[in-house]
A tleap script that builds the chain and sets N, CA, C and O, in Angstrom:
source leaprc.protein.ff14SB
mol = sequence {
  NMET GLU THR GLU LEU LEU ALA THR PRO PRO
  ALA THR HIE VAL VAL TYR ILE PRO PHE VAL
  ILE LEU ILE GLY VAL VAL ILE GLY PHE VAL
  ILE GLY ARG LYS ALA GLY LEU LYS GLU GLY
  LYS ALA GLU TYR LEU GLY GLY GLY ASP ASP
  ASP ASP ASP LEU CLEU
}
set mol.1.N position { 4.669 -31.006 -25.600 }
set mol.1.CA position { 5.257 -29.707 -25.593 }
set mol.1.C position { 5.589 -29.331 -24.136 }
set mol.1.O position { 4.695 -29.302 -23.289 }
set mol.2.N position { 6.848 -29.048 -23.847 }
set mol.2.CA position { 7.249 -28.672 -22.516 }
set mol.2.C position { 7.167 -27.151 -22.344 }
set mol.2.O position { 7.426 -26.382 -23.270 }
set mol.3.N position { 6.806 -26.758 -21.157 }
set mol.3.CA position { 6.836 -25.316 -20.883 }
set mol.3.C position { 8.166 -24.965 -20.260 }
set mol.3.O position { 8.675 -25.680 -19.397 }
set mol.4.N position { 8.712 -23.874 -20.699 }
set mol.4.CA position { 10.032 -23.467 -20.183 }
set mol.4.C position { 9.807 -22.640 -18.906 }
set mol.4.O position { 8.877 -21.838 -18.828 }
set mol.5.N position { 10.652 -22.846 -17.943 }
set mol.5.CA position { 10.567 -22.124 -16.657 }
set mol.5.C position { 10.853 -20.643 -16.870 }
set mol.5.O position { 10.214 -19.791 -16.252 }
set mol.6.N position { 11.809 -20.333 -17.740 }
set mol.6.CA position { 12.194 -18.932 -17.945 }
set mol.6.C position { 11.613 -18.378 -19.224 }
set mol.6.O position { 12.228 -17.532 -19.874 }
set mol.7.N position { 10.447 -18.841 -19.589 }
set mol.7.CA position { 9.808 -18.336 -20.837 }
set mol.7.C position { 9.381 -16.893 -20.623 }
set mol.7.O position { 9.189 -16.448 -19.492 }
set mol.8.N position { 9.238 -16.179 -21.713 }
set mol.8.CA position { 8.802 -14.777 -21.657 }
set mol.8.C position { 7.352 -14.729 -21.229 }
set mol.8.O position { 6.497 -15.404 -21.801 }
set mol.9.N position { 7.083 -13.913 -20.202 }
set mol.9.CA position { 5.709 -13.833 -19.727 }
set mol.9.C position { 4.802 -13.101 -20.722 }
set mol.9.O position { 5.282 -12.314 -21.538 }
set mol.10.N position { 3.538 -13.349 -20.656 }
set mol.10.CA position { 2.639 -12.653 -21.572 }
set mol.10.C position { 2.612 -11.152 -21.295 }
set mol.10.O position { 2.991 -10.707 -20.212 }
set mol.11.N position { 2.168 -10.390 -22.264 }
set mol.11.CA position { 2.166 -8.937 -22.146 }
set mol.11.C position { 1.211 -8.429 -21.038 }
set mol.11.O position { 1.364 -7.310 -20.547 }
set mol.12.N position { 0.256 -9.242 -20.664 }
set mol.12.CA position { -0.674 -8.829 -19.630 }
set mol.12.C position { 0.002 -8.665 -18.271 }
set mol.12.O position { -0.522 -7.975 -17.396 }
set mol.13.N position { 1.168 -9.299 -18.089 }
set mol.13.CA position { 1.934 -9.155 -16.849 }
set mol.13.C position { 2.357 -7.720 -16.623 }
set mol.13.O position { 2.427 -7.257 -15.485 }
set mol.14.N position { 2.641 -7.014 -17.712 }
set mol.14.CA position { 3.073 -5.629 -17.627 }
set mol.14.C position { 1.960 -4.747 -17.012 }
set mol.14.O position { 2.233 -3.723 -16.385 }
set mol.15.N position { 0.719 -5.175 -17.212 }
set mol.15.CA position { -0.401 -4.381 -16.691 }
set mol.15.C position { -0.798 -4.831 -15.307 }
set mol.15.O position { -0.904 -4.000 -14.405 }
set mol.16.N position { -1.026 -6.145 -15.101 }
set mol.16.CA position { -1.640 -6.558 -13.861 }
set mol.16.C position { -0.687 -6.708 -12.693 }
set mol.16.O position { -1.127 -6.593 -11.549 }
set mol.17.N position { 0.587 -6.957 -12.916 }
set mol.17.CA position { 1.511 -7.050 -11.799 }
set mol.17.C position { 1.685 -5.659 -11.121 }
set mol.17.O position { 1.551 -5.582 -9.899 }
set mol.18.N position { 1.970 -4.595 -11.840 }
set mol.18.CA position { 2.012 -3.286 -11.160 }
set mol.18.C position { 0.677 -2.903 -10.486 }
set mol.18.O position { 0.675 -2.278 -9.426 }
set mol.19.N position { -0.452 -3.281 -11.105 }
set mol.19.CA position { -1.731 -3.005 -10.551 }
set mol.19.C position { -1.910 -3.723 -9.204 }
set mol.19.O position { -2.383 -3.123 -8.239 }
set mol.20.N position { -1.540 -4.971 -9.146 }
set mol.20.CA position { -1.658 -5.766 -7.880 }
set mol.20.C position { -0.731 -5.160 -6.843 }
set mol.20.O position { -1.114 -5.071 -5.677 }
set mol.21.N position { 0.480 -4.736 -7.214 }
set mol.21.CA position { 1.387 -4.107 -6.273 }
set mol.21.C position { 0.790 -2.794 -5.751 }
set mol.21.O position { 0.852 -2.526 -4.551 }
set mol.22.N position { 0.221 -1.987 -6.625 }
set mol.22.CA position { -0.370 -0.744 -6.216 }
set mol.22.C position { -1.539 -0.976 -5.268 }
set mol.22.O position { -1.668 -0.251 -4.281 }
set mol.23.N position { -2.388 -1.950 -5.529 }
set mol.23.CA position { -3.491 -2.282 -4.646 }
set mol.23.C position { -2.962 -2.700 -3.268 }
set mol.23.O position { -3.531 -2.327 -2.242 }
set mol.24.N position { -1.869 -3.478 -3.251 }
set mol.24.CA position { -1.275 -3.905 -2.012 }
set mol.24.C position { -0.726 -2.719 -1.206 }
set mol.24.O position { -0.856 -2.678 0.017 }
set mol.25.N position { -0.124 -1.774 -1.895 }
set mol.25.CA position { 0.395 -0.596 -1.186 }
set mol.25.C position { -0.736 0.206 -0.581 }
set mol.25.O position { -0.638 0.655 0.561 }
set mol.26.N position { -1.822 0.395 -1.340 }
set mol.26.CA position { -2.972 1.160 -0.832 }
set mol.26.C position { -3.589 0.442 0.354 }
set mol.26.O position { -3.886 1.083 1.362 }
set mol.27.N position { -3.791 -0.859 0.271 }
set mol.27.CA position { -4.403 -1.608 1.367 }
set mol.27.C position { -3.468 -1.568 2.589 }
set mol.27.O position { -3.931 -1.402 3.717 }
set mol.28.N position { -2.170 -1.719 2.365 }
set mol.28.CA position { -1.207 -1.662 3.470 }
set mol.28.C position { -1.208 -0.284 4.132 }
set mol.28.O position { -1.108 -0.197 5.356 }
set mol.29.N position { -1.316 0.779 3.362 }
set mol.29.CA position { -1.367 2.133 3.938 }
set mol.29.C position { -2.635 2.306 4.776 }
set mol.29.O position { -2.588 2.845 5.882 }
set mol.30.N position { -3.739 1.855 4.252 }
set mol.30.CA position { -5.002 2.013 4.998 }
set mol.30.C position { -4.984 1.219 6.280 }
set mol.30.O position { -5.370 1.738 7.327 }
set mol.31.N position { -4.540 -0.047 6.231 }
set mol.31.CA position { -4.451 -0.865 7.450 }
set mol.31.C position { -3.433 -0.281 8.427 }
set mol.31.O position { -3.665 -0.249 9.635 }
set mol.32.N position { -2.314 0.176 7.896 }
set mol.32.CA position { -1.314 0.769 8.780 }
set mol.32.C position { -1.791 2.075 9.410 }
set mol.32.O position { -1.471 2.364 10.562 }
set mol.33.N position { -2.534 2.840 8.678 }
set mol.33.CA position { -3.070 4.096 9.221 }
set mol.33.C position { -4.067 3.819 10.321 }
set mol.33.O position { -4.062 4.486 11.355 }
set mol.34.N position { -4.932 2.824 10.100 }
set mol.34.CA position { -5.906 2.455 11.145 }
set mol.34.C position { -5.196 1.971 12.393 }
set mol.34.O position { -5.587 2.303 13.512 }
set mol.35.N position { -4.140 1.176 12.193 }
set mol.35.CA position { -3.394 0.721 13.364 }
set mol.35.C position { -2.686 1.866 14.082 }
set mol.35.O position { -2.602 1.881 15.310 }
set mol.36.N position { -2.176 2.825 13.308 }
set mol.36.CA position { -1.523 3.958 13.889 }
set mol.36.C position { -2.481 4.851 14.665 }
set mol.36.O position { -2.135 5.399 15.711 }
set mol.37.N position { -3.724 4.989 14.120 }
set mol.37.CA position { -4.722 5.776 14.826 }
set mol.37.C position { -5.090 5.082 16.130 }
set mol.37.O position { -5.292 5.732 17.156 }
set mol.38.N position { -5.175 3.756 16.081 }
set mol.38.CA position { -5.568 2.995 17.281 }
set mol.38.C position { -4.475 3.124 18.366 }
set mol.38.O position { -4.788 3.167 19.556 }
set mol.39.N position { -3.225 3.185 17.962 }
set mol.39.CA position { -2.137 3.300 18.912 }
set mol.39.C position { -1.817 4.765 19.243 }
set mol.39.O position { -0.999 5.045 20.119 }
set mol.40.N position { -2.467 5.689 18.537 }
set mol.40.CA position { -2.223 7.109 18.808 }
set mol.40.C position { -0.923 7.620 18.247 }
set mol.40.O position { -0.362 8.586 18.762 }
set mol.41.N position { -0.438 6.994 17.206 }
set mol.41.CA position { 0.864 7.402 16.651 }
set mol.41.C position { 0.725 7.893 15.228 }
set mol.41.O position { 1.713 7.898 14.493 }
set mol.42.N position { -0.445 8.303 14.811 }
set mol.42.CA position { -0.642 8.683 13.397 }
set mol.42.C position { -0.884 10.184 13.247 }
set mol.42.O position { -1.604 10.598 12.338 }
set mol.43.N position { -0.315 10.983 14.096 }
set mol.43.CA position { -0.558 12.411 13.986 }
set mol.43.C position { -0.059 12.960 12.658 }
set mol.43.O position { -0.693 13.841 12.076 }
set mol.44.N position { 1.069 12.452 12.171 }
set mol.44.CA position { 1.626 12.929 10.927 }
set mol.44.C position { 0.787 12.555 9.719 }
set mol.44.O position { 0.993 13.103 8.636 }
set mol.45.N position { -0.149 11.639 9.879 }
set mol.45.CA position { -1.034 11.252 8.794 }
set mol.45.C position { -2.358 11.962 8.826 }
set mol.45.O position { -3.256 11.646 8.046 }
set mol.46.N position { -2.491 12.920 9.722 }
set mol.46.CA position { -3.745 13.656 9.845 }
set mol.46.C position { -4.776 12.992 10.709 }
set mol.46.O position { -5.938 13.401 10.712 }
set mol.47.N position { -4.377 11.966 11.453 }
set mol.47.CA position { -5.361 11.251 12.269 }
set mol.47.C position { -5.415 11.752 13.719 }
set mol.47.O position { -6.361 11.436 14.441 }
set mol.48.N position { -4.437 12.508 14.142 }
set mol.48.CA position { -4.422 12.966 15.514 }
set mol.48.C position { -5.078 14.334 15.681 }
set mol.48.O position { -5.466 14.979 14.708 }
set mol.49.N position { -5.191 14.764 16.948 }
set mol.49.CA position { -5.702 16.107 17.175 }
set mol.49.C position { -4.733 17.158 16.751 }
set mol.49.O position { -3.523 16.952 16.835 }
set mol.50.N position { -5.227 18.287 16.295 }
set mol.50.CA position { -4.383 19.336 15.836 }
set mol.50.C position { -4.088 20.290 17.019 }
set mol.50.O position { -4.911 21.135 17.371 }
set mol.51.N position { -2.897 20.129 17.615 }
set mol.51.CA position { -2.531 20.940 18.772 }
set mol.51.C position { -1.675 22.115 18.387 }
set mol.51.O position { -1.180 22.810 19.274 }
set mol.52.N position { -1.470 22.378 17.105 }
set mol.52.CA position { -0.603 23.473 16.691 }
set mol.52.C position { -1.190 24.831 17.048 }
set mol.52.O position { -0.448 25.794 17.239 }
set mol.53.N position { -2.529 24.920 17.142 }
set mol.53.CA position { -3.182 26.201 17.437 }
set mol.53.C position { -2.984 26.631 18.897 }
set mol.53.O position { -3.154 27.803 19.233 }
set mol.54.N position { -2.628 25.681 19.749 }
set mol.54.CA position { -2.524 25.981 21.170 }
set mol.54.C position { -1.220 26.624 21.550 }
set mol.54.O position { -1.114 27.176 22.644 }
set mol.55.N position { -0.213 26.577 20.690 }
set mol.55.CA position { 1.121 27.107 21.016 }
set mol.55.C position { 1.199 28.603 20.778 }
set mol.55.O position { 2.246 29.210 21.001 }
savepdb mol mol.pdb
quit
């Protein structure tokens, strides 16, 4: 029995592929935010000092 390259994927793909993508987005956001905080460029993410009160 040969497996077809373009066979219909199982129904579980509908669940776990978006889940894996979502986990990747969350991990990428967290790592990117930490890198932005380290470089001092993450003020818009709530990581910088709040200087709005001084104006």
